[in-house]
C-alpha positions in Angstrom: -8.4 0.2 -47.2 -6.5 1.0 -44.0 -5.1 -1.5 -41.5 -7.1 -2.8 -38.5 -5.2 -0.5 -36.2 -6.0 2.5 -38.4 -9.7 1.6 -38.5 -10.0 0.9 -34.8 -7.7 3.6 -33.5 -9.4 6.9 -32.7 -6.7 9.5 -32.8 -7.0 12.8 -31.2 -4.2 15.4 -31.3 -3.4 18.5 -29.4 -0.6 20.9 -29.7 0.0 22.3 -26.2 2.4 25.0 -27.3 3.9 26.0 -30.6 7.1 24.0 -29.9 5.5 21.1 -28.0 5.1 17.6 -29.5 1.7 16.6 -31.0 -0.1 14.1 -28.8 -2.2 11.1 -30.1 -4.6 8.9 -28.2 -4.6 5.1 -28.9 -6.3 2.0 -27.6 -3.5 -0.2 -26.1 -5.7 -3.3 -26.4 -6.2 -2.9 -30.2 -3.0 -1.1 -31.3 -0.4 -3.8 -31.5 2.3 -1.1 -31.2 1.6 -0.8 -27.5 2.6 -4.4 -26.7 5.8 -4.0 -28.8 6.6 -0.8 -26.8 6.1 -2.6 -23.5 8.3 -5.5 -24.6 11.1 -3.2 -25.7 11.1 -0.3 -23.2 13.6 -0.8 -20.3 11.3 0.9 -17.8 8.1 -1.0 -18.6 6.5 -3.2 -15.9 3.8 -5.9 -15.6 1.3 -3.1 -15.0 1.9 -1.8 -18.6 1.2 -5.2 -20.1 -1.8 -6.0 -22.2 -2.5 -8.8 -19.8 -3.0 -6.4 -16.9 -5.0 -4.0 -19.0 -7.3 -6.9 -20.2 -7.9 -7.9 -16.6 -8.8 -4.3 -15.5 -11.3 -4.0 -18.4 -12.8 -7.5 -18.1 -13.4 -7.4 -14.3 -13.9 -3.7 -13.5 -15.0 -2.3 -16.8 -12.3 0.3 -16.9 -11.4 1.8 -20.3 -7.6 1.7 -20.9 -6.2 4.5 -23.0 -2.6 5.4 -24.0 -1.3 8.7 -25.2 1.9 9.1 -27.2 3.7 11.6 -29.4 4.2 9.0 -32.1 1.9 9.5 -35.1 -0.3 6.7 -36.6 1.7 4.3 -38.7 5.0 5.1 -37.0 6.7 2.8 -34.5 5.7 3.5 -30.9 8.7 4.8 -28.9 6.9 6.5 -26.0 3.6 6.3 -24.2 1.6 6.9 -21.0 -1.3 4.6 -20.2 -4.2 5.3 -17.9 -7.8 4.3 -17.3 -10.9 6.5 -17.3 -12.9 5.6 -14.2 -16.5 6.6 -14.2 -18.1 5.8 -10.8 -21.4 6.9 -9.4 -19.9 6.5 -5.9 -16.5 8.1 -6.2 -16.8 10.2 -9.3 -14.8 10.4 -12.5 -11.0 10.4 -12.7 -8.0 9.4 -14.8 -5.7 6.9 -13.0 -2.4 5.6 -14.3 -3.1 2.8 -13.4 -5.8 1.4 -11.0 -4.7 -1.3 -8.6 -1.2 -0.9 -9.9 1.6 -0.3 -7.4 3.4 1.8 -10.0 3.2 2.8 -13.7 6.1 4.5 -15.2 5.8 7.0 -18.1 7.5 5.2 -21.0 9.4 8.2 -22.3 12.9 9.3 -23.4 12.5 13.1 -23.0 10.8 15.3 -20.5 8.9 17.3 -23.1 7.2 14.1 -24.2 5.8 13.5 -20.7 4.8 17.2 -20.3 2.9 17.2 -23.6 1.1 14.0 -22.6 0.1 15.4 -19.3 -1.1 18.7 -20.9 -3.3 16.6 -23.2 -4.7 14.7 -20.2 -5.5 17.9 -18.4 -7.4 19.2 -21.5 -9.3 15.8 -21.7 -10.0 16.0 -17.9 -11.7 19.4 -18.3 -13.7 18.1 -21.3 -14.7 14.9 -19.4 -15.4 16.9 -16.2 -13.3 14.4 -14.1 -12.2 15.2 -10.6 -8.5 14.6 -11.0 -5.6 12.9 -12.8 -3.3 10.6 -10.9 0.0 9.1 -12.1 2.2 6.6 -10.3 5.7 6.8 -11.8 8.8 5.1 -10.3 11.4 7.6 -11.4 10.0 10.2 -13.8 8.4 13.3 -12.6 6.3 16.0 -14.2 7.8 19.5 -14.8 6.7 22.0 -12.2 4.9 24.2 -14.8 2.5 21.3 -15.6 0.7 21.7 -12.3 0.7 18.2 -10.8 1.6 17.9 -7.2 2.8 15.1 -4.9 -0.2 13.4 -3.2 0.9 10.1 -1.7 4.3 8.5 -0.8 4.9 4.8 -0.5 8.0 2.7 0.3 8.8 0.5 -2.6 11.2 -2.5 -2.6 13.0 -4.5 -5.2 15.5 -7.4 -4.8 18.3 -7.8 -7.4 18.6 -11.5 -8.3 21.7 -11.3 -10.3 23.9 -12.8 -7.6 24.2 -16.5 -7.1 21.5 -18.4 -5.1 24.1 -19.0 -2.3 25.1 -15.4 -2.1 21.5 -14.3 -1.9 20.6 -16.8 0.9 23.6 -15.7 3.0 22.7 -12.0 2.5 19.2 -12.6 4.1 18.6 -11.7 7.8 19.8 -14.7 9.8 17.0 -14.8 12.3 14.1 -13.3 10.4 14.7 -15.1 7.1 17.3 -17.8 7.1 16.1 -19.4 10.3 12.5 -19.3 9.2 13.3 -21.0 5.9 15.1 -23.8 7.9 12.2 -23.9 10.3 9.7 -24.5 7.4 11.9 -27.3 6.1 12.1 -28.9 9.6 8.3 -28.6 9.9 7.9 -30.5 6.6 5.7 -27.8 5.1 4.1 -28.9 1.8 4.7 -26.5 -1.1 2.4 -26.3 -4.1 2.6 -23.9 -7.1 0.4 -23.4 -10.1 -2.7 -21.5 -11.4 -5.5 -24.0 -10.7 -8.9 -23.2 -9.3 -8.0 -25.4 -6.3 -4.9 -23.3 -5.5 -6.9 -20.1 -6.1 -9.5 -21.2 -3.5 -6.8 -21.9 -0.9 -5.1 -18.6 -1.6 -8.3 -16.7 -1.4 -9.3 -18.1 2.0 -5.9 -17.0 3.4 -6.3 -13.6 1.7 -9.7 -13.2 3.4 -8.2 -14.0 6.8 -5.4 -11.5 6.2 -7.7 -8.7 5.0 -10.0 -9.2 8.0 -6.9 -8.8 10.2 -6.2 -5.5 8.4 -9.8 -4.4 8.9 -10.3 -4.4 5.1 -12.7 -6.3 2.7 -11.0 -8.7 0.3 -10.6 -8.0 -3.4 -13.3 -9.8 -5.4 -12.6 -13.4 -6.3 -13.6 -12.4 -9.8 -10.5 -10.2 -10.0 -8.2 -13.1 -9.3 -10.0 -15.2 -11.9 -9.6 -12.4 -14.3 -5.8 -12.3 -13.7 -5.6 -16.1 -14.1 -7.5 -15.8 -17.4 -5.3 -12.9 -18.7 -1.9 -14.1 -17.6 -2.0 -17.8 -18.2 1.4 -19.3 -17.4 2.8 -15.9 -16.3 0.8 -16.0 -13.1 1.6 -18.4 -10.2 -0.1 -19.1 -6.9 2.1 -20.6 -4.2 0.8 -22.3 -1.1 2.6 -23.6 2.0 0.6 -26.1 4.1 1.1 -28.0 7.4 -0.5 -31.3 6.6 -3.9 -30.4 5.1 -4.0 -26.9 6.5 -2.8 -24.0 4.2 -0.8 -21.6 6.4 0.5 -19.1 3.8 0.0 -18.2 0.1 1.3 -15.6 -2.4 0.4 -14.6 -5.9 3.1 -13.5 -8.3 3.2 -12.3 -11.9 6.0 -12.6 -14.4 7.0 -9.8 -16.8 10.1 -10.0 -19.0 13.1 -10.5 -16.5 11.1 -9.8 -13.3 8.8 -11.7 -11.0 6.3 -9.4 -9.2 4.9 -10.2 -5.8 1.4 -8.8 -5.8 -0.8 -10.4 -3.2 -0.4 -12.6 -0.1 -2.1 -14.0 2.9 -1.4 -16.1 6.0 -2.7 -17.4 9.3 -0.9 -15.2 11.8 -0.8 -17.7 14.6 1.1 -20.1 12.3 3.6 -17.6 10.9 6.2 -19.1 13.3 6.3 -22.2 11.0 8.0 -20.1 8.4 5.5 -20.6 5.6 5.8 -17.1 4.1 9.6 -17.2 4.2 9.5 -20.6 2.4 7.2 -19.2 -0.3 9.5 -16.3 -1.1 12.6 -18.5 -1.0 10.9 -20.9 -3.5 9.9 -17.9 -5.7 13.6 -16.7 -5.7 14.9 -20.1 -6.5 12.5 -20.6 -9.4 13.3 -17.1 -10.7 17.0 -17.9 -10.6 16.3 -21.2 -12.5 14.5 -19.1 -15.2 17.4 -16.6 -15.2 15.2 -13.7 -14.1 16.9 -10.7 -12.7 14.6 -9.0 -10.2 11.9 -9.7 -7.6 9.6 -6.7 -7.4 8.2 -6.8 -3.8 5.8 -4.0 -4.4 4.8 -0.9 -2.4 4.0 -0.8 1.3 1.9 1.7 3.4 4.3 4.0 5.2 2.7 3.1 8.6 3.1 -0.7 8.0 6.4 -1.1 9.8 6.1 -4.9 9.9 5.8 -5.3 6.1 8.6 -2.9 5.4 10.9 -4.7 7.8 9.9 -8.0 6.2 11.1 -6.8 2.8 14.3 -5.3 4.2 15.2 -8.6 5.9 15.5 -10.0 2.4 17.9 -7.2 1.5 15.5 -5.7 -0.9 16.5 -2.1 -1.9 13.9 0.5 -0.8 13.0 3.6 -2.7 10.0 6.0 -2.5 7.1 5.9 -4.9 5.5 9.3 -5.4 2.0 9.6 -6.7 1.1 12.9 -8.5 -2.3 14.4 -9.0 -3.9 17.3 -10.8 -5.5 19.3 -9.4 -4.0 18.8 -5.9 -6.3 16.6 -3.9 -7.6 18.0 -0.6 -6.6 15.9 2.4 -9.6 14.6 4.3 -9.3 14.5 8.0 -9.5 11.0 9.5 -12.9 10.3 11.0 -12.1 8.1 14.1 -15.8 7.2 14.6 -16.2 6.0 11.0 -12.9 4.1 11.3 -14.2 2.4 14.5 -17.4 1.4 12.8 -15.5 -0.1 9.9 -13.2 -2.0 12.1 -16.2 -3.3 14.1 -18.0 -4.4 11.0 -15.0 -6.3 9.6 -14.5 -8.0 12.9 -18.0 -9.4 13.1 -19.1 -9.8 9.5 -19.3 -13.3 8.1 -17.1 -14.2 5.2 -19.8 -13.9 2.6 -20.7 -10.4 3.7 -17.0 -9.2 3.5 -16.7 -10.7 0.1 -19.9 -9.0 -1.0 -18.6 -5.6 0.3 -15.4 -6.1 -1.6 -17.2 -7.0 -4.8 -19.3 -3.8 -4.4 -16.6 -1.4 -3.5 -13.4 -2.2 -5.4 -14.7 -1.2 -8.8 -15.2 2.3 -7.3 -11.8 2.7 -5.6 -9.3 1.8 -8.3 
């Protein structure tokens, strides 16, 4: 009788060219080789992790799939993970990965990636999906594969391998150092953990921030799904003035990195330095755990304030390039619809915004 992996794993293979590697499809939640690859590969991130994939499946119902050139029974040395999204509102598509800032192809050779993408293109045609999207940090598909650049995002990471003192003195004196000291003078309270009480405080600040950005909030169920999946590797941090929460962030831990994923604040109280205090506490705690990197995530190219905030911490910026096949047609911006959305977000009560977020996010991953 075969192993559990052999029984549960549905393997498909395709030889794209006579000399191309054979590609196999596996379930990264059932095949224990996937977790081992993520743990060992130097370019893996929190978004490759089984915890992240479990949350995507549990909350949004996405089906995670990985493709590899490693045959069944052999150690996994490469892979590309994605989700099949099947939405009545936005259609079918393959995304690597939904709600993930980035998702590198875990490969050692270019022909491995090209073979995997050829496999996905064949599967896309069979499944009649609209497009494939990948979100690598540094790898890129060969030109003959047919994927084209679709979106560009600034992406920032902070190297934590210097001493705590060196890091602090490298931060912008006015925009970071002075705000940290202001937070300390104001006597802001700092709390960290993964309790339901902290989640509720975080979510209220997220809702305020998303409204300020004219966007609905992510569903509360998503954050509960992350808490359930990540356990002690997720942390919510809250800064409060007295009994009033003024800023909060949510971070995830993966190997030697801490990843900033979500945050919210009361803009009128930003002068108190709450957000600066939270990032400084995150860095201090990461240093105590001997972590090496703070992944500060992607930013929209037109969000100059967020980009400047990350640069003030001396985080190094690069460009994330998202690739799609077939090339996606750029839709002209509809100013009237944009105005209606802004107006709705401005006047809608909190419960209505939360309901819209719960309805929409499953379709936009």
